[in-house]
C-alpha distance (Angstrom), angle and dihedral (degrees) to the residues before:
residue distance angle dihedral
M1 . . .
K2 3.91 . .
R3 3.74 90.1 .
F4 3.82 91.9 51.3
I5 3.86 91.4 51.1
E6 3.78 89.8 48.2
V7 3.82 91.5 50.9
C8 3.87 91.1 49.0
R9 3.77 90.5 48.4
I10 3.87 90.7 51.3
N11 3.85 90.1 47.3
S12 3.71 91.4 50.7
M13 3.83 91.4 50.9
L14 3.91 90.7 47.7
V15 3.71 88.8 53.5
H16 3.73 94.9 46.5
L17 3.84 88.5 49.4
L18 3.81 92.0 49.6
L19 3.82 89.6 51.7
K20 3.80 88.0 54.6
I21 3.82 98.0 42.7
I22 3.68 99.7 45.2
P23 3.82 98.7 66.1
V24 3.82 86.3 55.6
S25 3.77 88.6 53.3
L26 3.86 89.4 51.4
E27 3.75 86.7 53.9
V28 3.83 90.4 52.5
M29 3.93 89.4 50.4
Y30 3.82 89.5 51.6
I31 3.82 92.8 52.2
C32 3.66 93.8 47.6
S33 3.77 94.0 48.5
T34 3.83 91.7 49.2
N35 3.90 115.0 22.8
L36 3.79 99.7 25.7
K37 3.86 102.6 30.6
A38 3.79 91.7 92.2
S39 3.85 94.9 45.0
K40 3.87 114.9 122.7
S41 3.74 90.9 -156.7
A42 3.83 114.0 127.5
E43 3.83 90.7 -145.8
V44 3.82 94.7 52.1
G45 3.86 89.4 45.2
C46 3.84 88.0 52.8
F47 3.85 91.0 48.3
I48 3.78 94.6 50.2
K49 3.83 89.6 48.5
K50 3.76 90.5 53.8
L51 3.82 91.6 42.9
L52 3.83 87.5 53.2
E53 3.89 92.0 51.4
V54 3.74 96.5 50.0
S55 3.89 100.3 32.7
P56 3.75 96.4 84.2
D57 3.89 94.8 55.5
I58 3.81 91.2 43.5
L59 3.82 93.1 49.5
R60 3.82 93.4 43.9
E61 3.80 94.3 50.9
Y62 3.80 90.9 45.4
L63 3.79 92.0 52.0
I64 3.80 92.6 46.8
H65 3.82 88.7 52.5
L66 3.75 93.7 42.6
Q67 3.80 90.6 52.5
Q68 3.77 91.1 51.5
H69 3.75 91.2 46.5
M70 3.79 89.8 52.4
I71 3.85 91.1 52.8
N72 3.85 91.7 49.7
A73 3.75 101.0 41.4
I74 3.85 110.6 22.9
T75 3.74 127.8 75.1
P76 3.85 111.4 -123.8
S77 3.81 114.4 -101.3
A78 3.77 140.4 146.3
S79 3.87 92.0 -91.3
A80 3.86 91.4 49.3
R81 3.80 89.6 50.3
N82 3.74 90.9 50.4
I83 3.90 89.9 52.7
H84 3.84 89.1 48.9
V85 3.86 90.5 54.0
V86 3.87 89.8 47.7
I87 3.95 89.9 50.1
E88 3.74 91.6 51.5
F89 3.71 92.4 51.1
L90 3.80 94.3 47.6
L91 3.87 89.3 46.4
I92 3.81 90.1 55.8
I93 3.81 91.0 52.1
L94 3.85 93.9 46.1
T95 3.82 92.0 47.7
D96 3.66 91.3 55.3
V97 3.84 100.7 40.1
P98 3.90 93.3 92.2
K99 3.76 93.1 49.7
D100 3.75 97.9 81.0
V101 3.81 96.6 -110.0
I102 3.79 95.8 116.7
R103 3.83 121.0 81.6
H104 3.70 104.4 -105.0
D105 3.71 97.7 -133.0
K106 3.79 90.9 51.7
S107 3.88 99.2 50.4
F108 3.73 98.1 98.1
V109 3.76 93.8 45.1
L110 3.89 89.7 50.7
L111 3.80 92.4 47.9
E112 3.81 89.0 49.1
R113 3.82 89.2 53.7
V114 3.87 91.6 46.5
G115 3.90 89.5 45.8
A116 3.86 89.8 52.1
L117 3.75 93.4 48.6
T118 3.79 90.8 46.5
K119 3.83 88.6 53.0
E120 3.78 91.0 49.9
G121 3.87 91.2 49.2
S122 3.73 90.6 48.6
I123 3.77 93.7 54.2
I124 3.70 90.4 49.1
V125 3.87 91.7 52.1
H126 3.79 87.7 49.9
N127 3.76 91.9 53.8
L128 3.79 90.3 45.2
E129 3.79 89.7 53.7
K130 3.78 91.7 48.3
N131 3.86 90.8 45.1
I132 3.71 91.2 -120.7
K133 3.83 114.0 169.9
E134 3.81 127.6 -122.9
T135 3.73 94.7 46.0
S136 3.86 91.8 124.6
S137 3.87 95.0 69.5
A138 3.81 89.1 43.3
S139 3.79 92.6 54.6
L140 3.79 90.8 44.8
K141 3.75 90.1 51.8
L142 3.91 89.6 49.4
L143 3.79 88.6 53.4
E144 3.85 90.0 53.8
N145 3.78 89.4 50.6
I146 3.90 88.4 51.5
E147 3.71 89.8 54.3
L148 3.78 92.3 52.0
L149 3.82 89.7 49.7
R150 3.88 88.7 50.0
K151 3.81 90.3 56.3
D152 3.91 92.1 43.6
L153 3.82 88.7 50.8
K154 3.92 88.8 59.2
N155 3.81 94.6 40.6
V156 3.78 105.3 33.2
F157 3.75 119.8 7.9
L158 3.76 110.6 38.3
K159 3.81 130.6 71.2
V160 3.79 108.8 -122.0
P161 3.80 107.9 -111.8
A162 3.78 108.1 -98.4
D163 3.83 92.7 -146.6
S164 3.65 122.6 31.2
S165 3.77 96.4 162.6
Q166 3.73 118.9 157.1
L167 3.85 116.8 -95.8
C168 3.86 114.2 -124.9
F169 3.82 121.6 -127.8
P170 3.87 102.9 -109.3
M171 3.92 99.6 -164.6
S172 3.75 133.4 80.7
D173 3.82 101.7 -140.8
G174 3.76 101.9 71.3
L175 3.84 96.4 167.8
L176 3.78 92.3 54.3
F177 3.81 90.2 47.4
M178 3.87 92.2 49.4
T179 3.91 92.0 47.5
L180 3.87 92.9 49.9
L181 3.82 90.3 42.6
L182 3.78 93.2 52.6
R183 3.81 90.9 46.7
N184 3.74 90.2 52.4
L185 3.82 91.7 48.2
N186 3.70 90.1 50.8
D187 3.79 90.4 52.3
L188 3.72 91.1 50.7
V189 3.82 92.3 48.9
N190 3.76 89.4 54.6
S191 3.72 94.8 44.4
N192 3.75 127.4 108.8
A193 3.85 94.0 -157.4
Y194 3.82 108.8 133.5
S195 3.87 92.8 -137.5
V196 3.86 87.7 60.1
A197 3.84 93.5 47.6
L198 3.81 87.6 69.1
I199 3.88 93.9 66.4
K200 3.83 102.7 14.1
E201 3.75 93.5 117.8
E202 3.86 91.0 54.8
I203 3.95 92.2 44.4
S204 3.75 87.7 52.2
R205 3.75 92.1 52.8
V206 3.80 92.7 46.2
K207 3.84 89.9 51.2
E208 3.79 94.4 47.5
N209 3.81 91.9 48.2
L210 3.77 94.0 46.6
E211 3.68 95.1 47.4
H212 3.81 88.3 51.8
I213 3.80 90.5 50.6
R214 3.83 94.4 45.8
S215 3.77 89.0 56.0
F216 3.77 90.8 65.6
F217 3.73 94.4 54.6
G218 3.85 124.3 79.6
N219 3.75 122.2 154.4
V220 3.82 92.5 -82.7
E221 3.88 93.9 52.4
Q222 3.79 90.9 46.3
E223 3.88 88.0 60.6
L224 3.86 96.2 37.7
H225 3.86 91.2 48.8
R226 3.87 100.3 30.3
D227 3.89 94.9 149.1
L228 3.85 92.4 47.2
W229 3.84 91.7 47.6
T230 3.90 88.6 49.6
R231 3.80 88.7 53.3
V232 3.77 91.1 48.3
L233 3.88 92.1 53.8
D234 3.75 89.9 45.6
V235 3.72 95.7 55.7
A236 3.78 91.1 41.2
Y237 3.84 89.4 52.6
E238 3.79 90.6 47.2
A239 3.94 89.8 52.0
E240 3.83 91.3 51.1
H241 3.83 92.1 48.0
A242 3.99 88.3 48.9
I243 3.83 93.4 49.6
N244 3.79 95.0 44.8
S245 3.92 89.4 49.5
I246 3.75 91.6 54.1
L247 3.73 97.2 43.7
A248 3.76 92.6 47.5
R249 3.87 92.6 42.3
D250 3.76 88.8 -127.0
R251 3.82 105.6 146.5
G252 3.69 84.8 -36.6
L253 3.81 99.4 146.3
L254 3.85 95.2 75.4
Q255 3.78 89.5 42.6
L256 3.76 91.7 51.0
I257 3.77 95.8 46.7
F258 3.75 105.4 30.3
L259 3.76 118.2 6.5
F260 3.74 107.2 38.9
P261 3.86 94.6 52.3
E262 3.74 88.4 47.1
T263 3.86 89.5 51.6
V264 3.86 91.2 48.8
G265 3.89 87.3 54.6
K266 3.88 91.6 48.8
I267 3.89 88.7 53.1
K268 3.77 91.3 51.0
L269 3.87 90.8 50.3
V270 3.88 90.9 48.4
K271 3.70 89.7 48.9
K272 3.81 90.6 56.2
E273 3.80 92.1 46.8
V274 3.80 91.2 50.7
Q275 3.79 92.8 50.7
E276 3.84 91.6 49.5
K277 3.79 97.8 43.8
I278 3.79 103.7 37.6
S279 3.82 94.5 36.8
K280 3.87 90.0 51.9
N281 3.75 91.8 47.7
M282 3.82 95.2 48.6
S283 3.73 88.0 51.1
I284 3.75 91.8 54.0
I285 3.95 92.4 45.6
F286 3.82 87.9 47.3
A287 3.83 91.9 51.0
N288 3.88 94.0 48.5
S289 3.75 94.4 44.9
P290 3.87 111.2 116.1
N291 3.79 90.9 -143.2
K292 3.85 91.8 52.7
P293 3.84 108.1 59.1
V294 3.75 115.4 -152.2
I295 3.75 113.6 -118.2
N296 3.69 116.8 -139.1
K297 3.83 107.0 -128.0
S298 3.72 93.3 -160.0
S299 3.79 92.2 57.8
I300 3.77 89.5 50.9
A301 3.86 89.1 51.3
S302 3.79 90.7 50.9
K303 3.69 90.8 56.6
């Protein structure tokens, strides 16, 4: 028991030390990206290269510990929630940096941006901890900067995915899958998890559209429109895969910036097609039903 307590104490000291050291590392990154970037010195070039190699791991560990520190030490608030969302976004970037999804010539510039945003977030966390006022506007400004970075990731920093082909639904029981997926999406929409907050708006749209689509498909409609039902299941499965990848930070950056928004668009298009095809067919069936006589509109008009 004593050994366990000692290990916990040492771990706590290491975390505290990390939280003190990393802001200094961020300053070093800033100096390298400004004052030393144009240097022709081989030694400086070698130093910057090594800094580039280790920075993602350093920043990632720092953000993980900063997030845990916030949970333990800071009272929940709108500003704190904004910082958690920012941290989740930066962690997705830093997790995928080594996976060859960033344009090589833009890596240092991206890490510079991530480092600057990490520094801003760290300052806001410090101010929240000290109960310093005016953190609300600072956290909102940080969210704005994150949105700018999200756009730049798409247009500047990321390699466009070579293959964004649609996934195919691998199971046989489509209704069960759709039921479980909608239940899971509902739980995510009602969740207060910080990782979910980053894409909650998109999850809500996916849930609403899939619920609407599902309402058109009974057993008869699934047989009558088998190809359309298959496409519905494929895009729903694709959405589930994208959401899980983002929440698990497993190649989530490309999903967040490119593939998930594309999937949300596909679901919207499929919803429109479902409304047009099934509504039209239902009207035809209704009109031809012997129990539902067709009313001649012209006769009504003559009356």
